[in-house]
C-alpha positions in Angstrom: 0.0 0.0 0.0 2.9 2.3 0.8 4.3 1.8 -2.7 1.1 2.8 -4.3 1.0 6.1 -2.4 4.6 6.8 -3.4 4.0 5.9 -7.0 0.9 8.2 -7.1 2.9 11.0 -5.5 5.6 10.7 -8.1 3.2 10.5 -11.0 1.4 13.6 -9.8 4.7 15.5 -9.5 5.7 14.5 -13.0 2.3 15.5 -14.5 2.2 18.8 -12.6 5.7 19.7 -13.7 4.8 19.0 -17.3 1.8 21.3 -17.2 3.2 24.1 -15.1 4.2 27.3 -16.9 7.8 27.6 -17.6 9.8 30.2 -15.7 11.3 32.9 -17.9 15.1 32.9 -18.5 17.0 36.1 -18.1 20.2 37.3 -19.7 22.4 39.9 -18.1 25.1 42.2 -19.3 27.9 43.5 -17.0 30.5 46.3 -17.2 34.2 45.7 -16.5 33.8 46.3 -12.7 31.1 43.6 -12.5 28.1 45.9 -12.2 25.0 44.7 -13.9 23.9 47.0 -16.8 20.9 45.3 -18.3 18.5 42.4 -17.8 16.5 41.0 -20.7 14.1 38.0 -21.1 15.6 35.3 -23.3 13.0 33.7 -25.5 13.2 30.3 -27.1 13.2 30.3 -30.9 9.9 28.4 -31.0 8.3 31.0 -28.7 9.2 34.1 -30.7 6.6 36.0 -32.8 7.6 38.5 -35.3 5.1 41.3 -34.8 6.6 43.4 -37.6 6.0 40.6 -40.2 2.4 40.3 -39.1 1.8 44.0 -39.4 3.5 44.2 -42.8 1.3 41.3 -44.1 -1.8 43.1 -42.9 -0.8 46.4 -44.4 0.0 44.7 -47.8 -3.4 43.0 -47.9 -6.1 45.6 -48.9 -9.8 45.1 -48.4 -11.3 44.4 -51.8 -15.1 45.0 -51.9 -17.8 46.3 -54.2 -20.4 49.1 -54.1 -23.0 48.0 -56.6 -20.9 47.2 -59.6 -18.0 49.4 -58.6 -14.9 47.7 -57.3 -13.3 49.3 -54.2 -10.0 48.8 -52.4 -9.4 50.1 -48.9 -6.1 49.8 -47.0 -4.6 49.7 -44.4 -7.3 48.8 -41.8 -6.4 49.1 -39.0 -4.6 52.4 -39.8 -2.2 54.6 -37.9 -3.8 57.6 -39.5 -3.7 57.6 -43.3 -6.4 55.5 -45.0 -6.2 54.9 -48.7 -9.2 54.2 -50.9 -9.0 53.3 -54.6 -11.8 52.8 -57.2 -10.0 51.1 -60.2 -13.0 51.6 -62.6 -14.8 54.7 -61.2 -17.8 55.7 -63.3 -18.8 59.3 -63.9 -21.4 59.1 -61.1 -21.1 61.5 -58.1 -19.0 59.9 -55.5 -18.3 60.9 -51.9 -16.4 59.5 -48.9 -17.6 60.3 -45.4 -16.2 59.3 -42.1 -18.1 59.5 -38.8 -16.7 59.3 -35.2 -18.3 56.8 -32.7 -20.9 59.4 -31.6 -22.1 59.8 -35.2 -20.4 63.2 -35.8 -19.2 63.8 -39.4 -15.4 64.3 -39.3 -14.4 63.9 -43.0 -16.4 64.4 -46.2 -14.7 64.6 -49.6 -15.4 63.9 -53.2 -13.9 60.6 -54.5 -11.6 60.2 -57.5 -10.6 57.0 -59.3 -7.3 56.3 -57.5 -5.4 57.8 -54.6 -8.2 58.9 -52.2 -6.6 59.7 -48.9 -8.5 60.1 -45.6 -6.3 61.5 -42.9 -7.4 60.4 -39.4 -4.1 61.3 -37.7 -5.7 64.3 -35.8 -8.4 62.1 -34.3 -8.0 59.7 -31.3 -7.6 56.0 -31.7 -10.8 54.0 -31.9 -13.5 52.9 -34.2 -14.9 55.0 -37.1 -17.6 54.5 -39.7 -16.7 55.2 -43.3 -19.6 55.6 -45.8 -19.0 55.7 -49.5 -21.7 56.9 -51.9 -21.4 56.2 -55.6 -24.5 57.4 -57.4 -27.5 55.8 -55.7 -25.4 53.0 -54.1 -23.8 53.3 -50.6 -21.8 51.1 -48.4 -20.4 51.3 -44.8 -17.2 50.0 -43.3 -15.8 50.0 -39.8 -12.3 51.6 -39.7 -10.0 51.1 -36.8 -7.5 53.8 -36.0 -4.6 52.6 -33.8 
């Protein structure tokens, strides 16, 4: 009976240690006198995430959508401030781009051209915005995130 208790204790210790979170490893730098200068967390290669690569991939991938028959390309979303909107085949219909803040207040309204429409949200705080594009009688709304 004593052996069963010891075996159960050892098994629980092994299982607990396998599921317990790992302690971070630290790396230190020292000057010539032996004083510590910096301390940094050392990550395993399998645990690293390249945030810059993820952000670049998101920025490179525009949102392709349609308003009626008109193709639309919007990027980057989320944005740091400058939002670009392209209409590759814009017809002669009257087109406008409007952006509203979370309270519904109109903050940007401009006429749309075929390519290179810029909406500058850099003067506004981070958060959600609603962009409405009218092309002739057609309209569509998008949520825009400003970081």
